[in-house]
N, C-alpha and C positions, 0 to 999 in steps of 0.2 A: 355685750352687756346693755340691758335696757334700764334707763333711769326715768321714772315717772314721778312727778311731783304734783301736789295740789295746793291751792290757796285757801282752803277752808270752804265749808258748805254753809249757805245762809241766803240772805237776800242779795239782790244785785249790787255788786260793789261799786264804790266810787272809783273813777279813773281806771276802768278795766284795761285799757290799752297799756298803761304804764305797769299795772300789775302783771299783765301777760308777759311783758318784756322781762320783768324780774324773774318770773317763773321759767321762762325760756333760758335765761342765763343760769338759773339754779340747776336746771336739768343738764345743761351743757357742762357746767363745772363738775357735776357729779360724774358724767360720762367720761370725763377726762382722767378720772382716777383709775387705778389698776385693780382694785378689789371692791366688792360690794359695800363693805362697812365704811370704807373711806368715801365711796361714792355717795352714800346716804348722808354722812356727816357733812361733806362739802356742800351738797345741795341744800341741806337744811340751814347751814350757817348763812347762806345767802339770804334766805327768807328771814332769819332771825335778825339780820342787820338792817332790814328794810322796815320802816314804820308803817307801811301799808298793810302789813300782815300781823295777825295776832300771835306773835312769837317774838321773844327777845325785845328789842327796842320797840316801844309803842304797844306793848302788851296791855291788856285791860287791867284796870285798877280793881282790886278786891274790896269787899265792903268795909275793911278796916283801914282803907286808904293806902295800902301798900301794893306794889307790883311784885308778883312772884312767877317764876317760870318753871316749866316742866318739859320733859322729853323722854322718849323711850326708843330703844333699838333692839332688834332681834335678828339673828342670822339663821340660815337654813339648817344648821345643826342644833337649833333651839337654845343657843346661848343668848342671854337677854340682859339688858341693863336699862333701868329706868331711874330718873332723878326728878324729884318734884319739890314744889313749894320753896324755891330758892330765890332769895332777895339778892338783887345786884348781879345776877348771872345772865349775861346776854346770850351766850351760846350754851344753852341747856343741853343741846345734843352732844356737845363735847363732854359735859359732865356725865351724861348717860353712858357714853362710851367708856369713860373711866370706871363706872360701876361694872360694866360688862367685862372689861379686860383686867381690872386690878383688884377686884373684890370677889368673894364667894356669893355675894348677894344679887338679887334681882331688882330690888327697889331700895333706894336710900332717899330720905326726905329731909326737908327743913335745913336747920343749921348744920347738921351732920353732912348732908349732901353738899352744902356750900363749902364746908371745911375740906371735905374730900376733894372736891374740884380744885380748890386753891392749892392743895398739896401737890396736885399733878399738873399745875401750870395753867389752869383755866382761870381767866380773869373773873374776879368776884365782886368788884366794887364799881360796876358800871351804873351810870344814871340811865334808867330805862324809860324815863318820862319824856314825852314830846309835848309840843304846844297843844296838840289835839287832846291828848289824854288829860293834861292839866285843865283845859277848858271844860272837858266833859265831867271831870271830877268836881270842879268848882260849881258846876250847875246841878250836881246831884244833891239830894236831901236824904242823907243816910240817917235812919233812926238810931237813937242812943240806947234802945231797950235791949231786950233779950236776944239771944242767938236766933230764936224762932222768928222774931220780928225782923231781924236783919236778913235772914234767909228769904222771908216773904218779900221784902223790899228788893232783894237781888232778882228774884223770880219775876216780879212785876216790871222792874226797871230795865232789865236786860234779858228779855225773853228770846226764844229761839228764832223769832221772825226779825230780830234786829239786824239791819243791813250791815252794821259795823262789826258784827260777830262778837258782841261784848258780854256774853254770859260767862262769868268767871269759872264755871264748871264746863265750859264748852267742849273742849277735847279731853279725852281720857287716855293719857299716854301710858297705859298699862297693858301687860301681855294678855292677848286674847280679845281685849276690848278695842283699843286704838291701834295696836301694832301686833302682828303675828307673822311668823315665818317658819316653814319647815321644808322638807325636800320637794314638796309640790309647788311652792311659790311663796310670795310675800304680799302682805296687804297692810294698808293703813286706812283707818276710818276717822272721819271728822264730822262734827255736828254737835248734837245734843248729848254731851258726854255721859251723863248719868244713865240715860236710856241705852246708849251704845254699850256701856259696861254691862247692863242687865242682859242684853241680847248676846253679847260676845261677838260683835260684828266682824272684826278682823279675822278671828279664828273661823267663824262661819264661812267667810268668803274663801279662805284657803281650803277649808274642807270641801266646799262645793267644787273648787278647782280640782282637788284630788279625786272627786267623783266623776271625772271626765267631762265636766262642763268647760266650754271655752271661757277664757278670762272675762270677756265682756258679759257673757251670760251669767257667770258666777257672781260677778259684781252686782248685776241687776237683781238676781235672786236673793242676795244678801240684803239689799235695800228693801225688797218686797217683804222679807221676813221681819225686818226691823219695823216696817209699817204695820205689821200685824200686832205689834206690841206697843207702839208709840206713835204719836202724831207730831213728833219733833222732826227737825232737819237731820239728814244724814248724807254723807258722801263716802264712797269707797273707791280706792285705787288698788289695783291688783296686778302683780307681775308674775307670769309663769315662765316656763323654760323657753317658750318660743313666741309668746305674745303678751300684750298688756291689755287691761280693760279698766273701765271706770263707769260708775253710775251714781246718780244722786236723785233726790226728790226735791232739790232746791236749786240754787245757782252755785256752781263750783267750777272754777277755772283750773285747768291742768296743763302740763307740758311734758313732752317726752323727748328723750335724746338717746341715741344708740351709738355704741362704739364697736 
């Protein structure tokens, strides 16, 4: 079993050596599991617990001054679970697994997602703020006006070139956009989330793999297709039956482990 993880696509990160060490650990933790779903969950939980990554602890602050987390999972038989917009949930990936395994739904959001996670033993009262996010939020000047004004402020303040990866809509953890899996393979896409959703990057990468492209080529072609429709950042990781591949038009750290 191959486990391939990424640390997000964007500008060159601070402290890349430490981030790479965490990514390596995440991949190894995943590879130690006995099934793909547990492998993915274990790997992502490592990243959610580390404030160097925009997931779980240290996630970006949204324009209303709150931190909310998202995650999505999918298996080769097309079972899927996504949980989004959860306050106080460090391990969103475990909430997403709950959606996949315990409900008939694909996506649960907000307070209902948080309540569902709590019912199945996922901790939901975590303080996700760090010193860095508090300083960053204190320095921000959020408008008090309309939703349109706040959205424009978000776009200008947290654009896709931000090295901290701080666009609140950065990753799109929904089926076909940020995550996708079927019998051909599995993919995850990261970067400018809204554009990733419009292109359907994760599904595109797996479809290219099914069309007999090697995993590295399929990942690169998916990035190329994205660039035909957007000037944002994107990164793709892709796992097939016998190989893995990744591609990006920005900076993206990855790690792979095999068992």
